[in-house]
PDB file of N, CA, C and O in Angstrom:
ATOM      1  N   MET A   1       0.388   8.086   1.700  1.00  0.00           N
ATOM      2  CA  MET A   1       0.675   7.053   0.775  1.00  0.00           C
ATOM      3  C   MET A   1      -0.394   6.029   0.698  1.00  0.00           C
ATOM      4  O   MET A   1      -0.830   5.603  -0.371  1.00  0.00           O
ATOM      5  N   ASN A   2      -0.821   5.626   1.929  1.00  0.00           N
ATOM      6  CA  ASN A   2      -1.835   4.631   1.998  1.00  0.00           C
ATOM      7  C   ASN A   2      -3.105   4.869   1.319  1.00  0.00           C
ATOM      8  O   ASN A   2      -3.790   3.971   0.828  1.00  0.00           O
ATOM      9  N   GLU A   3      -3.461   6.403   1.305  1.00  0.00           N
ATOM     10  CA  GLU A   3      -4.696   6.706   0.483  1.00  0.00           C
ATOM     11  C   GLU A   3      -4.621   6.490  -0.812  1.00  0.00           C
ATOM     12  O   GLU A   3      -5.550   6.008  -1.458  1.00  0.00           O
ATOM     13  N   ILE A   4      -3.415   6.858  -1.338  1.00  0.00           N
ATOM     14  CA  ILE A   4      -3.002   6.587  -2.856  1.00  0.00           C
ATOM     15  C   ILE A   4      -2.890   5.061  -3.233  1.00  0.00           C
ATOM     16  O   ILE A   4      -3.426   4.664  -4.268  1.00  0.00           O
ATOM     17  N   ILE A   5      -2.347   4.380  -2.581  1.00  0.00           N
ATOM     18  CA  ILE A   5      -2.445   3.059  -2.786  1.00  0.00           C
ATOM     19  C   ILE A   5      -3.948   2.450  -2.673  1.00  0.00           C
ATOM     20  O   ILE A   5      -4.344   1.689  -3.556  1.00  0.00           O
ATOM     21  N   GLY A   6      -4.671   2.751  -1.717  1.00  0.00           N
ATOM     22  CA  GLY A   6      -6.051   2.421  -1.769  1.00  0.00           C
ATOM     23  C   GLY A   6      -6.898   2.854  -2.827  1.00  0.00           C
ATOM     24  O   GLY A   6      -7.863   2.171  -3.172  1.00  0.00           O
ATOM     25  N   PHE A   7      -6.567   4.106  -3.452  1.00  0.00           N
ATOM     26  CA  PHE A   7      -7.270   4.585  -4.553  1.00  0.00           C
ATOM     27  C   PHE A   7      -7.048   3.376  -5.709  1.00  0.00           C
ATOM     28  O   PHE A   7      -7.979   2.848  -6.315  1.00  0.00           O
ATOM     29  N   TYR A   8      -5.779   3.084  -5.870  1.00  0.00           N
ATOM     30  CA  TYR A   8      -5.480   2.235  -7.233  1.00  0.00           C
ATOM     31  C   TYR A   8      -5.866   0.731  -6.666  1.00  0.00           C
ATOM     32  O   TYR A   8      -6.379  -0.066  -7.453  1.00  0.00           O
ATOM     33  N   TYR A   9      -5.645   0.391  -5.451  1.00  0.00           N
ATOM     34  CA  TYR A   9      -5.831  -1.204  -4.781  1.00  0.00           C
ATOM     35  C   TYR A   9      -6.850  -1.045  -3.776  1.00  0.00           C
ATOM     36  O   TYR A   9      -6.436  -0.954  -2.620  1.00  0.00           O
ATOM     37  N   PRO A  10      -7.996  -0.996  -3.951  1.00  0.00           N
ATOM     38  CA  PRO A  10      -9.002  -1.018  -2.878  1.00  0.00           C
ATOM     39  C   PRO A  10      -8.851  -2.068  -1.733  1.00  0.00           C
ATOM     40  O   PRO A  10      -9.048  -1.733  -0.565  1.00  0.00           O
ATOM     41  N   GLU A  11      -8.557  -3.137  -2.022  1.00  0.00           N
ATOM     42  CA  GLU A  11      -8.204  -4.243  -1.163  1.00  0.00           C
ATOM     43  C   GLU A  11      -7.399  -3.752  -0.037  1.00  0.00           C
ATOM     44  O   GLU A  11      -7.651  -4.179   1.090  1.00  0.00           O
ATOM     45  N   PHE A  12      -6.201  -2.670  -0.270  1.00  0.00           N
ATOM     46  CA  PHE A  12      -5.388  -2.539   0.904  1.00  0.00           C
ATOM     47  C   PHE A  12      -6.140  -1.629   1.725  1.00  0.00           C
ATOM     48  O   PHE A  12      -5.497  -1.229   2.695  1.00  0.00           O
ATOM     49  N   LYS A  13      -7.248  -1.206   1.629  1.00  0.00           N
ATOM     50  CA  LYS A  13      -8.071  -0.335   2.601  1.00  0.00           C
ATOM     51  C   LYS A  13      -8.390  -0.977   3.693  1.00  0.00           C
ATOM     52  O   LYS A  13      -8.518  -0.436   4.791  1.00  0.00           O
ATOM     53  N   GLU A  14      -8.568  -2.412   3.413  1.00  0.00           N
ATOM     54  CA  GLU A  14      -9.069  -3.500   4.271  1.00  0.00           C
ATOM     55  C   GLU A  14      -8.101  -4.020   5.253  1.00  0.00           C
ATOM     56  O   GLU A  14      -8.488  -4.632   6.249  1.00  0.00           O
ATOM     57  N   ILE A  15      -6.788  -3.787   4.997  1.00  0.00           N
ATOM     58  CA  ILE A  15      -5.767  -4.293   5.895  1.00  0.00           C
ATOM     59  C   ILE A  15      -4.950  -3.294   6.753  1.00  0.00           C
ATOM     60  O   ILE A  15      -4.781  -2.124   6.412  1.00  0.00           O
ATOM     61  N   THR A  16      -4.532  -3.753   7.715  1.00  0.00           N
ATOM     62  CA  THR A  16      -3.474  -2.956   8.393  1.00  0.00           C
ATOM     63  C   THR A  16      -2.201  -3.907   8.616  1.00  0.00           C
ATOM     64  O   THR A  16      -2.186  -5.123   8.812  1.00  0.00           O
ATOM     65  N   ILE A  17      -1.110  -2.973   8.524  1.00  0.00           N
ATOM     66  CA  ILE A  17       0.290  -3.586   8.695  1.00  0.00           C
ATOM     67  C   ILE A  17       0.839  -2.785  10.043  1.00  0.00           C
ATOM     68  O   ILE A  17       0.714  -1.578  10.251  1.00  0.00           O
ATOM     69  N   LYS A  18       1.449  -3.716  10.864  1.00  0.00           N
ATOM     70  CA  LYS A  18       2.010  -3.260  12.107  1.00  0.00           C
ATOM     71  C   LYS A  18       3.293  -3.826  12.304  1.00  0.00           C
ATOM     72  O   LYS A  18       3.454  -5.046  12.308  1.00  0.00           O
ATOM     73  N   ARG A  19       4.362  -2.893  12.493  1.00  0.00           N
ATOM     74  CA  ARG A  19       5.686  -3.236  12.703  1.00  0.00           C
ATOM     75  C   ARG A  19       6.014  -2.616  13.974  1.00  0.00           C
ATOM     76  O   ARG A  19       5.496  -1.589  14.411  1.00  0.00           O
ATOM     77  N   LYS A  20       7.013  -3.393  14.596  1.00  0.00           N
ATOM     78  CA  LYS A  20       7.589  -2.734  15.847  1.00  0.00           C
ATOM     79  C   LYS A  20       8.597  -1.885  15.601  1.00  0.00           C
ATOM     80  O   LYS A  20       9.436  -2.306  14.805  1.00  0.00           O
ATOM     81  N   TRP A  21       8.764  -0.806  16.050  1.00  0.00           N
ATOM     82  CA  TRP A  21       9.741   0.323  15.746  1.00  0.00           C
ATOM     83  C   TRP A  21      11.296  -0.260  16.014  1.00  0.00           C
ATOM     84  O   TRP A  21      12.280   0.278  15.505  1.00  0.00           O
ATOM     85  N   TYR A  22      11.365  -1.332  16.807  1.00  0.00           N
ATOM     86  CA  TYR A  22      12.752  -1.778  17.219  1.00  0.00           C
ATOM     87  C   TYR A  22      12.860  -3.016  16.487  1.00  0.00           C
ATOM     88  O   TYR A  22      14.003  -3.467  16.559  1.00  0.00           O
ATOM     89  N   ASP A  23      12.147  -3.649  15.877  1.00  0.00           N
ATOM     90  CA  ASP A  23      12.184  -5.019  15.271  1.00  0.00           C
ATOM     91  C   ASP A  23      11.448  -4.954  13.977  1.00  0.00           C
ATOM     92  O   ASP A  23      10.276  -5.332  13.977  1.00  0.00           O
ATOM     93  N   LYS A  24      11.985  -4.524  12.883  1.00  0.00           N
ATOM     94  CA  LYS A  24      11.492  -4.511  11.486  1.00  0.00           C
ATOM     95  C   LYS A  24      10.927  -5.670  10.950  1.00  0.00           C
ATOM     96  O   LYS A  24      10.021  -5.663  10.116  1.00  0.00           O
ATOM     97  N   LYS A  25      11.569  -6.882  11.524  1.00  0.00           N
ATOM     98  CA  LYS A  25      11.247  -8.267  11.118  1.00  0.00           C
ATOM     99  C   LYS A  25      10.060  -8.837  11.516  1.00  0.00           C
ATOM    100  O   LYS A  25       9.523  -9.778  10.933  1.00  0.00           O
ATOM    101  N   ASP A  26       9.586  -8.213  12.626  1.00  0.00           N
ATOM    102  CA  ASP A  26       8.233  -8.535  13.415  1.00  0.00           C
ATOM    103  C   ASP A  26       7.165  -7.829  12.825  1.00  0.00           C
ATOM    104  O   ASP A  26       7.046  -6.647  13.147  1.00  0.00           O
ATOM    105  N   VAL A  27       6.361  -8.317  12.022  1.00  0.00           N
ATOM    106  CA  VAL A  27       5.490  -7.669  11.160  1.00  0.00           C
ATOM    107  C   VAL A  27       4.043  -8.506  11.193  1.00  0.00           C
ATOM    108  O   VAL A  27       3.965  -9.689  10.861  1.00  0.00           O
ATOM    109  N   LYS A  28       3.016  -7.778  11.602  1.00  0.00           N
ATOM    110  CA  LYS A  28       1.602  -8.463  11.595  1.00  0.00           C
ATOM    111  C   LYS A  28       0.762  -7.814  10.576  1.00  0.00           C
ATOM    112  O   LYS A  28       0.741  -6.592  10.431  1.00  0.00           O
ATOM    113  N   VAL A  29       0.079  -8.630   9.879  1.00  0.00           N
ATOM    114  CA  VAL A  29      -0.872  -8.110   8.930  1.00  0.00           C
ATOM    115  C   VAL A  29      -2.134  -8.581   9.274  1.00  0.00           C
ATOM    116  O   VAL A  29      -2.244  -9.792   9.468  1.00  0.00           O
ATOM    117  N   LYS A  30      -3.217  -7.783   9.402  1.00  0.00           N
ATOM    118  CA  LYS A  30      -4.366  -8.265   9.668  1.00  0.00           C
ATOM    119  C   LYS A  30      -5.566  -7.459   9.014  1.00  0.00           C
ATOM    120  O   LYS A  30      -5.314  -6.316   8.632  1.00  0.00           O
ATOM    121  N   SER A  31      -6.871  -7.967   8.850  1.00  0.00           N
ATOM    122  CA  SER A  31      -7.851  -7.335   8.351  1.00  0.00           C
ATOM    123  C   SER A  31      -8.293  -6.164   9.246  1.00  0.00           C
ATOM    124  O   SER A  31      -7.997  -6.328  10.430  1.00  0.00           O
ATOM    125  N   LYS A  32      -8.850  -5.169   8.989  1.00  0.00           N
ATOM    126  CA  LYS A  32      -9.258  -4.183  10.060  1.00  0.00           C
ATOM    127  C   LYS A  32     -10.190  -4.630  11.022  1.00  0.00           C
ATOM    128  O   LYS A  32     -10.194  -4.249  12.192  1.00  0.00           O
ATOM    129  N   ASP A  33     -11.031  -5.494  10.494  1.00  0.00           N
ATOM    130  CA  ASP A  33     -12.033  -5.992  11.771  1.00  0.00           C
ATOM    131  C   ASP A  33     -11.344  -7.178  12.536  1.00  0.00           C
ATOM    132  O   ASP A  33     -12.048  -7.811  13.323  1.00  0.00           O
ATOM    133  N   GLY A  34      -9.969  -7.551  12.368  1.00  0.00           N
ATOM    134  CA  GLY A  34      -9.353  -8.496  13.070  1.00  0.00           C
ATOM    135  C   GLY A  34      -9.579 -10.017  12.741  1.00  0.00           C
ATOM    136  O   GLY A  34      -8.935 -10.913  13.287  1.00  0.00           O
ATOM    137  N   GLY A  35     -10.420 -10.193  11.926  1.00  0.00           N
ATOM    138  CA  GLY A  35     -10.896 -11.514  11.555  1.00  0.00           C
ATOM    139  C   GLY A  35     -10.011 -12.265  10.838  1.00  0.00           C
ATOM    140  O   GLY A  35     -10.101 -13.488  10.943  1.00  0.00           O
ATOM    141  N   ARG A  36      -9.152 -11.780  10.113  1.00  0.00           N
ATOM    142  CA  ARG A  36      -8.284 -12.556   9.164  1.00  0.00           C
ATOM    143  C   ARG A  36      -6.837 -12.210   9.223  1.00  0.00           C
ATOM    144  O   ARG A  36      -6.635 -10.995   9.207  1.00  0.00           O
ATOM    145  N   GLU A  37      -5.906 -12.874   9.280  1.00  0.00           N
ATOM    146  CA  GLU A  37      -4.477 -12.583   9.201  1.00  0.00           C
ATOM    147  C   GLU A  37      -3.807 -12.971   7.945  1.00  0.00           C
ATOM    148  O   GLU A  37      -4.137 -14.057   7.468  1.00  0.00           O
ATOM    149  N   TYR A  38      -2.941 -12.282   7.344  1.00  0.00           N
ATOM    150  CA  TYR A  38      -2.177 -12.577   6.036  1.00  0.00           C
ATOM    151  C   TYR A  38      -0.796 -12.736   6.337  1.00  0.00           C
ATOM    152  O   TYR A  38      -0.188 -12.319   7.323  1.00  0.00           O
ATOM    153  N   GLU A  39      -0.347 -13.433   5.303  1.00  0.00           N
ATOM    154  CA  GLU A  39       1.082 -13.966   5.398  1.00  0.00           C
ATOM    155  C   GLU A  39       1.983 -12.526   5.039  1.00  0.00           C
ATOM    156  O   GLU A  39       2.036 -11.939   3.958  1.00  0.00           O
ATOM    157  N   PRO A  40       2.676 -12.174   6.348  1.00  0.00           N
ATOM    158  CA  PRO A  40       3.350 -10.921   6.169  1.00  0.00           C
ATOM    159  C   PRO A  40       4.375 -10.617   5.148  1.00  0.00           C
ATOM    160  O   PRO A  40       4.458  -9.506   4.625  1.00  0.00           O
ATOM    161  N   LYS A  41       5.131 -11.579   4.874  1.00  0.00           N
ATOM    162  CA  LYS A  41       6.365 -11.376   3.842  1.00  0.00           C
ATOM    163  C   LYS A  41       5.757 -11.101   2.404  1.00  0.00           C
ATOM    164  O   LYS A  41       6.201 -10.185   1.712  1.00  0.00           O
ATOM    165  N   LYS A  42       4.752 -11.905   1.988  1.00  0.00           N
ATOM    166  CA  LYS A  42       4.068 -11.695   0.702  1.00  0.00           C
ATOM    167  C   LYS A  42       3.504 -10.465   0.587  1.00  0.00           C
ATOM    168  O   LYS A  42       3.778  -9.740  -0.369  1.00  0.00           O
ATOM    169  N   LEU A  43       2.655 -10.102   1.551  1.00  0.00           N
ATOM    170  CA  LEU A  43       1.739  -9.030   1.555  1.00  0.00           C
ATOM    171  C   LEU A  43       2.573  -7.769   1.509  1.00  0.00           C
ATOM    172  O   LEU A  43       2.182  -6.813   0.839  1.00  0.00           O
ATOM    173  N   VAL A  44       3.868  -7.717   2.288  1.00  0.00           N
ATOM    174  CA  VAL A  44       4.643  -6.736   2.561  1.00  0.00           C
ATOM    175  C   VAL A  44       5.376  -6.400   1.175  1.00  0.00           C
ATOM    176  O   VAL A  44       5.521  -5.250   0.762  1.00  0.00           O
ATOM    177  N   GLU A  45       5.770  -7.423   0.584  1.00  0.00           N
ATOM    178  CA  GLU A  45       6.481  -7.252  -0.896  1.00  0.00           C
ATOM    179  C   GLU A  45       5.417  -6.715  -1.913  1.00  0.00           C
ATOM    180  O   GLU A  45       5.810  -5.998  -2.834  1.00  0.00           O
ATOM    181  N   ILE A  46       4.230  -6.994  -1.804  1.00  0.00           N
ATOM    182  CA  ILE A  46       3.109  -6.289  -2.704  1.00  0.00           C
ATOM    183  C   ILE A  46       2.907  -4.979  -2.447  1.00  0.00           C
ATOM    184  O   ILE A  46       2.753  -4.193  -3.382  1.00  0.00           O
ATOM    185  N   TYR A  47       2.876  -4.483  -0.868  1.00  0.00           N
ATOM    186  CA  TYR A  47       2.762  -3.126  -0.605  1.00  0.00           C
ATOM    187  C   TYR A  47       3.809  -2.289  -0.948  1.00  0.00           C
ATOM    188  O   TYR A  47       3.666  -1.129  -1.332  1.00  0.00           O
ATOM    189  N   GLU A  48       4.949  -2.921  -0.800  1.00  0.00           N
ATOM    190  CA  GLU A  48       6.089  -2.048  -1.401  1.00  0.00           C
ATOM    191  C   GLU A  48       6.246  -1.800  -2.791  1.00  0.00           C
ATOM    192  O   GLU A  48       6.705  -0.764  -3.271  1.00  0.00           O
ATOM    193  N   LYS A  49       5.786  -2.948  -3.513  1.00  0.00           N
ATOM    194  CA  LYS A  49       5.737  -2.697  -5.088  1.00  0.00           C
ATOM    195  C   LYS A  49       4.502  -1.685  -5.402  1.00  0.00           C
ATOM    196  O   LYS A  49       4.625  -0.909  -6.350  1.00  0.00           O
ATOM    197  N   ALA A  50       3.548  -1.682  -4.776  1.00  0.00           N
ATOM    198  CA  ALA A  50       2.318  -0.721  -4.789  1.00  0.00           C
ATOM    199  C   ALA A  50       2.787   0.616  -4.417  1.00  0.00           C
ATOM    200  O   ALA A  50       2.356   1.590  -5.033  1.00  0.00           O
ATOM    201  N   SER A  51       3.686   0.758  -3.402  1.00  0.00           N
ATOM    202  CA  SER A  51       4.090   2.128  -3.175  1.00  0.00           C
ATOM    203  C   SER A  51       5.132   2.645  -4.223  1.00  0.00           C
ATOM    204  O   SER A  51       5.245   3.846  -4.465  1.00  0.00           O
ATOM    205  N   GLU A  52       5.750   1.856  -4.723  1.00  0.00           N
ATOM    206  CA  GLU A  52       6.764   2.328  -5.948  1.00  0.00           C
ATOM    207  C   GLU A  52       5.714   2.670  -7.117  1.00  0.00           C
ATOM    208  O   GLU A  52       5.864   3.721  -7.738  1.00  0.00           O
ATOM    209  N   ILE A  53       4.670   1.813  -7.422  1.00  0.00           N
ATOM    210  CA  ILE A  53       3.835   2.334  -8.555  1.00  0.00           C
ATOM    211  C   ILE A  53       3.088   3.664  -8.134  1.00  0.00           C
ATOM    212  O   ILE A  53       2.834   4.499  -9.002  1.00  0.00           O
ATOM    213  N   ALA A  54       2.756   3.857  -6.899  1.00  0.00           N
ATOM    214  CA  ALA A  54       2.083   4.954  -6.466  1.00  0.00           C
ATOM    215  C   ALA A  54       3.035   6.302  -6.686  1.00  0.00           C
ATOM    216  O   ALA A  54       2.618   7.314  -7.250  1.00  0.00           O
ATOM    217  N   ILE A  55       4.115   6.183  -6.257  1.00  0.00           N
ATOM    218  CA  ILE A  55       5.070   7.233  -6.468  1.00  0.00           C
ATOM    219  C   ILE A  55       5.254   7.378  -8.009  1.00  0.00           C
ATOM    220  O   ILE A  55       5.350   8.543  -8.395  1.00  0.00           O
ATOM    221  N   GLU A  56       5.300   6.689  -8.681  1.00  0.00           N
ATOM    222  CA  GLU A  56       5.480   6.802 -10.133  1.00  0.00           C
ATOM    223  C   GLU A  56       4.117   7.691 -10.711  1.00  0.00           C
ATOM    224  O   GLU A  56       4.133   8.645 -11.488  1.00  0.00           O
ATOM    225  N   LYS A  57       3.055   7.100 -10.117  1.00  0.00           N
ATOM    226  CA  LYS A  57       1.612   7.742 -10.463  1.00  0.00           C
ATOM    227  C   LYS A  57       1.806   9.101 -10.252  1.00  0.00           C
ATOM    228  O   LYS A  57       1.409   9.905 -11.095  1.00  0.00           O
ATOM    229  N   LEU A  58       2.471   9.533  -9.041  1.00  0.00           N
ATOM    230  CA  LEU A  58       2.389  10.983  -8.624  1.00  0.00           C
ATOM    231  C   LEU A  58       3.609  11.843  -9.206  1.00  0.00           C
ATOM    232  O   LEU A  58       3.824  12.981  -8.790  1.00  0.00           O
ATOM    233  N   SER A  59       4.284  11.321 -10.050  1.00  0.00           N
ATOM    234  CA  SER A  59       5.331  11.962 -10.783  1.00  0.00           C
ATOM    235  C   SER A  59       4.625  13.211 -11.547  1.00  0.00           C
ATOM    236  O   SER A  59       3.498  13.147 -12.041  1.00  0.00           O
ATOM    237  N   ILE A  60       5.309  14.146 -11.564  1.00  0.00           N
ATOM    238  CA  ILE A  60       4.769  15.368 -12.477  1.00  0.00           C
ATOM    239  C   ILE A  60       4.464  15.161 -13.858  1.00  0.00           C
ATOM    240  O   ILE A  60       3.467  15.687 -14.352  1.00  0.00           O
ATOM    241  N   ILE A  61       5.227  14.450 -14.512  1.00  0.00           N
ATOM    242  CA  ILE A  61       4.827  14.002 -16.031  1.00  0.00           C
ATOM    243  C   ILE A  61       3.511  13.055 -15.957  1.00  0.00           C
ATOM    244  O   ILE A  61       2.721  13.147 -16.896  1.00  0.00           O
ATOM    245  N   ASN A  62       3.269  12.289 -15.063  1.00  0.00           N
ATOM    246  CA  ASN A  62       2.095  11.448 -15.166  1.00  0.00           C
ATOM    247  C   ASN A  62       0.894  12.376 -14.817  1.00  0.00           C
ATOM    248  O   ASN A  62      -0.161  12.318 -15.448  1.00  0.00           O
ATOM    249  N   LEU A  63       1.108  13.251 -13.760  1.00  0.00           N
ATOM    250  CA  LEU A  63      -0.043  14.326 -13.493  1.00  0.00           C
ATOM    251  C   LEU A  63      -0.414  15.119 -14.459  1.00  0.00           C
ATOM    252  O   LEU A  63      -1.598  15.403 -14.640  1.00  0.00           O
ATOM    253  N   VAL A  64       0.660  15.620 -15.271  1.00  0.00           N
ATOM    254  CA  VAL A  64       0.371  16.575 -16.511  1.00  0.00           C
ATOM    255  C   VAL A  64      -0.577  15.481 -17.514  1.00  0.00           C
ATOM    256  O   VAL A  64      -1.668  15.761 -18.010  1.00  0.00           O
ATOM    257  N   TYR A  65       0.015  14.439 -17.627  1.00  0.00           N
ATOM    258  CA  TYR A  65      -0.681  13.547 -18.721  1.00  0.00           C
ATOM    259  C   TYR A  65      -2.063  13.375 -18.346  1.00  0.00           C
ATOM    260  O   TYR A  65      -2.922  13.739 -19.149  1.00  0.00           O
ATOM    261  N   GLU A  66      -2.428  12.830 -17.146  1.00  0.00           N
ATOM    262  CA  GLU A  66      -3.772  12.697 -16.622  1.00  0.00           C
ATOM    263  C   GLU A  66      -4.649  13.983 -16.615  1.00  0.00           C
ATOM    264  O   GLU A  66      -5.842  13.901 -16.910  1.00  0.00           O
ATOM    265  N   VAL A  67      -4.108  15.093 -16.303  1.00  0.00           N
ATOM    266  CA  VAL A  67      -4.832  16.630 -16.535  1.00  0.00           C
ATOM    267  C   VAL A  67      -5.184  16.631 -17.872  1.00  0.00           C
ATOM    268  O   VAL A  67      -6.353  16.874 -18.172  1.00  0.00           O
ATOM    269  N   SER A  68      -4.252  16.368 -18.834  1.00  0.00           N
ATOM    270  CA  SER A  68      -4.430  16.643 -20.313  1.00  0.00           C
ATOM    271  C   SER A  68      -5.463  15.601 -20.802  1.00  0.00           C
ATOM    272  O   SER A  68      -5.913  15.804 -21.930  1.00  0.00           O
ATOM    273  N   ARG A  69      -5.862  14.633 -20.200  1.00  0.00           N
ATOM    274  CA  ARG A  69      -6.821  13.598 -20.772  1.00  0.00           C
ATOM    275  C   ARG A  69      -8.382  14.033 -20.303  1.00  0.00           C
ATOM    276  O   ARG A  69      -9.395  13.481 -20.731  1.00  0.00           O
ATOM    277  N   ILE A  70      -8.358  15.118 -19.352  1.00  0.00           N
ATOM    278  CA  ILE A  70      -9.721  15.713 -18.959  1.00  0.00           C
ATOM    279  C   ILE A  70     -10.229  16.548 -20.065  1.00  0.00           C
ATOM    280  O   ILE A  70     -11.313  17.121 -19.957  1.00  0.00           O
TER     281      ILE A  70
END
């Protein structure tokens, strides 16, 4: 899923989201080089919305439409 989101939103390739398996509220969001931290709540909301959009883009109807445009 991350690859698909990265295709539509390239800035997501530069960040990592880490959650502890036992505490879903403890979220850390950093750039891959570790130089910058982001506000977790806002970025996780954006990520979840992007996930929904990516799932919609992978629907059969959308894929058929994209192929027909070629």
